[in-house]
C-alpha positions in Angstrom: -13.0 28.7 52.8 -15.8 28.9 54.5 -17.7 25.8 54.3 -21.3 25.6 52.6 -23.5 24.6 55.2 -26.5 24.8 53.2 -24.6 22.4 50.8 -23.5 19.8 53.5 -27.1 19.7 54.4 -28.7 18.9 51.2 -26.3 16.5 50.8 -26.9 15.0 54.1 -30.9 15.3 53.2 -30.2 13.8 49.7 -28.4 10.7 51.2 -30.7 10.0 54.1 -33.7 10.1 51.1 -31.9 7.7 49.2 -31.2 5.4 51.6 -35.1 5.4 52.8 -35.9 4.8 49.3 -37.4 8.1 48.4 -35.8 8.4 45.5 -37.9 11.3 44.4 -36.7 13.2 47.1 -33.6 12.5 47.2 -33.7 13.6 43.2 -34.8 17.0 44.6 -32.5 17.3 46.9 -29.2 16.5 45.1 -30.2 19.0 42.3 -30.4 22.0 44.5 -26.9 20.5 45.9 -25.3 20.5 42.7 -26.9 23.8 41.7 -24.7 25.4 44.7 -21.7 23.5 43.4 -21.9 21.7 39.8 -19.6 19.2 39.4 -18.9 17.8 43.4 -17.6 14.3 43.4 -19.7 13.5 46.2 -23.3 15.0 45.0 -22.8 13.3 41.3 -22.2 9.9 42.8 -25.1 10.1 44.9 -27.2 11.7 41.6 -25.5 8.5 39.7 -26.9 6.2 42.0 -30.4 8.0 42.1 -30.2 7.8 38.3 -29.8 3.9 38.1 -32.5 3.5 40.7 -34.8 5.5 38.3 -33.6 3.6 35.4 -32.2 6.3 33.7 -29.2 4.2 32.4 -27.6 6.7 29.6 -27.4 9.6 32.0 -26.1 7.6 35.0 -23.5 6.1 32.2 -22.7 9.9 31.4 -21.9 10.7 35.3 -20.0 7.6 35.8 -17.9 8.8 32.9 -17.4 12.2 34.4 -16.4 10.7 37.7 -13.7 8.3 36.3 -12.1 11.5 34.4 -11.5 12.8 37.9 -10.8 9.4 39.6 -9.2 7.3 36.6 -8.8 3.7 37.6 -11.0 3.8 40.3 -12.4 -0.2 40.3 -15.9 0.8 41.5 -16.6 3.2 38.9 -15.4 1.0 36.3 -17.7 -1.8 37.8 -20.6 0.4 38.0 -19.8 2.2 34.7 -20.0 -1.8 33.3 -23.2 -2.4 34.8 -25.0 0.5 33.0 -23.5 -0.4 29.9 -24.7 -4.0 30.8 -28.3 -2.5 31.2 -28.1 -0.4 28.0 -27.4 -4.0 26.1 -23.9 -3.0 25.2 -22.0 -6.3 26.2 -18.9 -5.5 25.1 -17.8 -2.1 26.6 -19.7 -3.6 29.6 -17.8 -6.4 29.8 -14.6 -4.4 29.3 -15.3 -1.8 32.5 -16.2 -4.9 34.7 -13.0 -6.8 34.0 -10.8 -4.0 34.9 -12.6 -3.1 37.8 -12.1 -7.0 38.6 -8.2 -6.8 37.6 -7.9 -3.7 39.6 -9.6 -4.9 42.6 -9.6 -8.6 43.0 -10.8 -8.6 46.8 -14.3 -7.1 45.4 -16.1 -10.7 45.5 -19.0 -9.5 44.4 -17.6 -8.2 41.0 -15.4 -10.9 40.9 -18.5 -13.3 41.0 -20.9 -11.3 38.8 -17.5 -11.1 36.5 -17.6 -14.9 36.1 -21.3 -15.5 36.0 -21.1 -13.1 32.6 -18.0 -15.2 31.6 -19.7 -18.1 31.8 -23.3 -16.8 29.9 -20.8 -15.8 27.0 -19.2 -19.5 26.9 -15.7 -18.5 28.2 -13.6 -20.6 31.3 -14.3 -19.2 34.7 -11.4 -18.4 36.7 -12.7 -17.4 40.3 -15.1 -18.2 42.8 -18.9 -17.3 42.6 -20.3 -15.8 46.0 -24.2 -15.0 46.0 -25.3 -11.5 44.3 -27.7 -8.4 45.3 -31.2 -8.9 43.9 -30.0 -5.8 41.6 -27.1 -7.6 40.0 -29.3 -10.8 39.5 -31.7 -8.9 37.9 -28.8 -7.2 35.8 -27.5 -10.8 34.7 -31.2 -11.9 33.5 -30.9 -8.9 31.4 -27.6 -10.1 29.9 -28.7 -13.5 29.4 -32.1 -11.8 27.5 -30.1 -9.7 25.5 -27.7 -12.8 24.5 -30.6 -15.2 23.6 -32.6 -12.5 21.5 -30.0 -10.5 19.6 -30.8 -10.0 15.7 -27.4 -9.2 13.8 -29.7 -6.8 11.8 -26.5 -4.9 10.1 -24.9 -8.2 9.1 -23.4 -6.8 5.7 -25.7 -7.7 2.7 -23.0 -9.1 0.0 -23.7 -9.9 -3.3 -21.0 -11.6 -5.5 -20.7 -10.6 -9.0 -17.9 -12.6 -10.6 -16.1 -11.3 -13.7 -14.4 -14.5 -15.1 -13.0 -12.4 -18.1 -10.8 -10.6 -15.1 -9.8 -13.6 -12.9 -6.6 -11.7 -11.9 -8.8 -9.0 -10.4 -11.2 -11.3 -8.1 -14.5 -11.4 -7.0 -16.4 -8.0 -7.2 -18.4 -8.0 -4.2 -21.1 -5.2 -3.6 -22.9 -4.3 -0.4 -26.1 -2.5 -0.9 -26.5 0.9 1.0 -29.8 2.9 1.6 -30.1 6.7 2.4 -29.1 8.4 5.1 -31.5 8.7 8.0 -32.9 12.0 8.3 -32.5 12.7 4.7 -35.2 14.3 2.7 -35.1 12.1 -0.1 -37.1 8.8 0.0 -35.1 5.5 -0.3 -34.9 4.1 -3.6 -33.1 1.3 -5.5 -29.4 1.5 -5.4 -27.6 3.0 -8.9 -24.4 1.0 -10.0 -22.1 2.0 -12.6 -22.0 0.2 -15.7 -19.4 -3.0 -15.4 -16.3 -3.0 -17.1 -15.8 -5.0 -20.6 -12.3 -6.2 -21.7 -11.3 -3.3 -23.9 -8.6 -0.9 -22.5 -10.7 2.2 -23.1 -13.3 1.1 -20.4 -10.8 1.9 -17.7 -11.8 5.6 -18.2 -14.8 6.2 -15.7 -17.1 9.0 -16.7 -18.6 10.6 -12.9 -21.8 12.4 -13.0 -21.0 14.4 -9.6 -24.6 15.9 -9.5 -26.1 15.6 -6.6 -28.8 12.5 -6.9 -31.9 11.3 -4.8 -29.7 8.6 -3.1 -26.2 7.3 -2.1 -24.6 5.4 -5.3 -22.5 2.8 -4.0 -20.0 0.3 -5.9 -17.0 -1.7 -4.6 -15.0 0.7 -7.0 -16.6 4.2 -6.2 -19.1 5.8 -3.7 -20.8 9.1 -4.4 -22.2 10.5 -1.4 -24.9 12.9 -1.5 -24.3 14.7 2.0 -27.2 16.6 3.8 -25.9 17.5 7.2 -22.8 15.8 8.0 -20.7 12.6 6.6 -17.5 11.6 8.2 -15.0 10.1 5.3 -11.0 9.5 4.6 -9.5 12.4 3.4 -6.7 10.3 1.3 -9.6 8.2 -0.3 -11.8 11.6 -1.6 -11.7 11.9 -5.4 -13.2 14.9 -5.3 -16.3 17.1 -3.5 -19.1 19.6 -5.0 -20.9 22.4 -3.5 -20.7 23.8 -0.3 -19.1 21.8 1.8 -16.7 22.4 4.6 -14.1 19.8 5.7 -13.5 19.5 9.6 -10.6 17.5 10.9 -12.6 14.3 13.5 -11.1 13.9 16.7 -10.9 10.8 18.7 -14.0 10.3 20.9 -13.6 8.2 24.2 -16.4 7.6 26.8 -18.2 10.1 25.2 -15.8 13.1 25.4 -13.7 14.5 22.6 -10.1 13.9 22.9 -6.6 15.3 21.5 -5.9 12.7 19.3 -6.7 12.9 15.6 -7.8 9.5 13.9 -5.6 8.6 11.0 -3.8 6.2 8.8 -0.8 6.2 6.5 -2.8 4.4 4.0 -6.3 6.3 4.3 -5.4 9.6 6.1 -7.2 11.6 8.5 -10.8 10.8 9.3 -12.6 14.4 8.4 -16.1 15.4 8.9 -17.7 16.8 5.9 -20.7 19.2 6.9 -23.1 21.3 5.0 -24.5 20.2 1.5 -23.4 18.5 -1.3 -21.7 15.7 -3.0 -18.3 13.6 -1.7 -16.8 10.9 -4.3 -14.9 8.5 -2.7 -12.5 6.0 -4.3 -10.6 3.0 -2.3 -6.9 2.4 -2.3 -5.2 0.3 -4.8 -6.1 -3.5 -4.8 -8.7 -2.4 -2.5 -12.4 -2.3 -2.6 -15.8 -0.9 -0.7 -18.2 -2.7 1.4 -21.3 -1.5 3.6 -23.0 -2.3 6.6 -26.7 -0.8 7.3 -27.0 -0.3 11.3 -30.2 -1.1 13.1 -29.2 -0.4 16.6 -27.5 -3.5 17.5 -23.4 -2.7 18.0 -20.7 -3.0 15.3 -17.2 -2.8 16.3 -14.7 -2.0 13.4 -10.7 -1.7 13.5 -10.2 2.0 13.0 -8.1 1.5 10.1 -10.7 0.0 7.9 -13.3 2.4 8.2 -13.5 5.4 5.5 -16.9 6.6 5.8 -20.0 6.5 8.1 -22.9 9.1 8.9 -26.4 8.4 10.2 -27.9 8.5 13.9 -24.8 6.9 15.5 -23.0 6.8 18.3 -19.4 6.5 17.9 -16.5 6.5 19.7 -12.7 5.2 19.8 -11.6 2.2 21.8 -9.1 -0.7 21.8 -8.7 -4.6 21.7 -5.9 -4.8 24.5 -3.6 -7.8 24.5 -0.7 -8.5 27.0 1.8 -6.4 24.9 -0.6 -5.2 22.4 -3.4 -3.2 21.7 -5.4 -2.9 18.4 -7.6 0.6 17.8 -11.4 0.1 17.1 -14.4 2.1 16.3 -17.6 1.1 17.9 -21.2 2.1 16.2 -24.5 1.9 17.5 -27.7 3.3 16.5 -29.1 3.8 12.9 -26.8 4.4 9.8 -24.4 3.3 7.3 -20.5 2.3 7.8 -18.2 1.8 4.7 -15.0 -0.6 5.4 -12.4 -1.0 2.8 -10.8 -4.8 2.5 -8.2 -6.2 -0.2 -10.1 -9.5 -0.2 -13.5 -11.0 1.1 -15.4 -10.2 3.7 -16.7 -13.4 6.0 -19.3 -13.0 8.4 -18.8 -16.0 11.3 -22.0 -16.7 13.7 -20.6 -17.3 17.2 -21.8 -20.8 18.5 -24.2 -20.8 21.6 -22.4 -20.8 24.8 -19.2 -21.4 23.2 -16.1 -19.1 22.0 -14.3 -18.8 18.3 -10.6 -18.4 18.3 -9.5 -16.9 15.2 -6.4 -15.2 13.7 -5.5 -11.1 14.7 -4.5 -10.8 11.1 -7.4 -11.6 9.7 -10.0 -9.7 12.2 -12.3 -6.6 10.8 -14.6 -6.4 13.7 -17.6 -8.0 15.1 -21.6 -7.2 15.3 -23.8 -7.7 18.2 -23.6 -8.1 21.7 -19.8 -9.8 21.5 -16.4 -10.1 24.1 -13.2 -10.3 22.2 -10.0 -11.4 24.3 -6.8 -10.6 22.9 -4.9 -13.1 24.9 -2.3 -14.0 22.6 0.2 -12.3 20.0 -1.4 -14.2 17.3 -5.0 -15.2 18.2 -8.2 -13.5 19.6 -11.3 -15.4 21.9 -14.6 -14.1 20.8 -18.0 -14.9 22.6 -21.4 -13.9 22.8 -24.2 -13.4 20.2 -23.7 -12.0 16.9 -21.2 -12.7 14.3 -17.0 -12.3 14.0 -16.5 -10.3 10.6 -12.9 -11.6 9.0 -10.8 -10.7 5.7 -9.3 -13.3 3.3 
């Protein structure tokens, strides 16, 4: 194949301008180079570095993800991607990528040192030497420190306990208030609740009004969702739906890309997307109850099997909490919206101690909210540190 002299010259010019600190000029040249050869790895790598210099961290993240698909396991790419996650305040994903880089290339002293200092901020033991870091990495460490110091746990569940003494064998009823989805044409209004049961056997019959209302109706035993756009739900929990809704299977999302694996559970079924305008009603599996979260930008991580519905202005993707011989599937959420889970018992939100780590049983794990790092280093326990709350079940 004949060499593209123009492309090579543009790439060389862009590199020289970038090294000289002329970021605008470098960006102009590299855009022209990529117009000639879209997706060329050297040009993409330089563009990512230029975007980092321009503090366009979201775009840089997307490019590093794209490069990792071409060069999976490359330590330098994992480290750069981790730094971009940190720059955007995602402590968990940033830590996971940097840790992958360090495990793959322990000879990179700067990466190891950065990793150790993040561990120290999180209250985790340091396991390596610390060397001087570049000004850029020191600035990033300061940003991480600020995130951990100022994180508000905005999506901690709002739980109102309604004991039913006459039904002690059925346990406590726990309601989690949910607001209408962002972007809905309806204005927020109080949550409607179904009438509480009494002792009469005839009250095991429930009459459900399927007509769309102005807001989501939420109880631990039933959720009626007014869909105006899109909701993700579990198919086995769908009681019925009404009006013009189409059902599309949902595929896993990993590093911003759709995968081939469908998200499924033996208990709750496949995750599907309800699209259009109408109403869908969900009921939990036997001996379980619904609980809900309102998200306000800070991250939420929930075990995949516990997630039953979500919608809103959310970025979500699949991931894993990895151990030596195990891995636990998770779904992460960022943005504004609502997430509904189901549990067989109570939900406990445990705030993390500052600069110390918390140990909990993996069997009780539901997830966590906030800027948190979790390590699954033992077959029965997890270590968690950071700024936020650990979510556990009884």
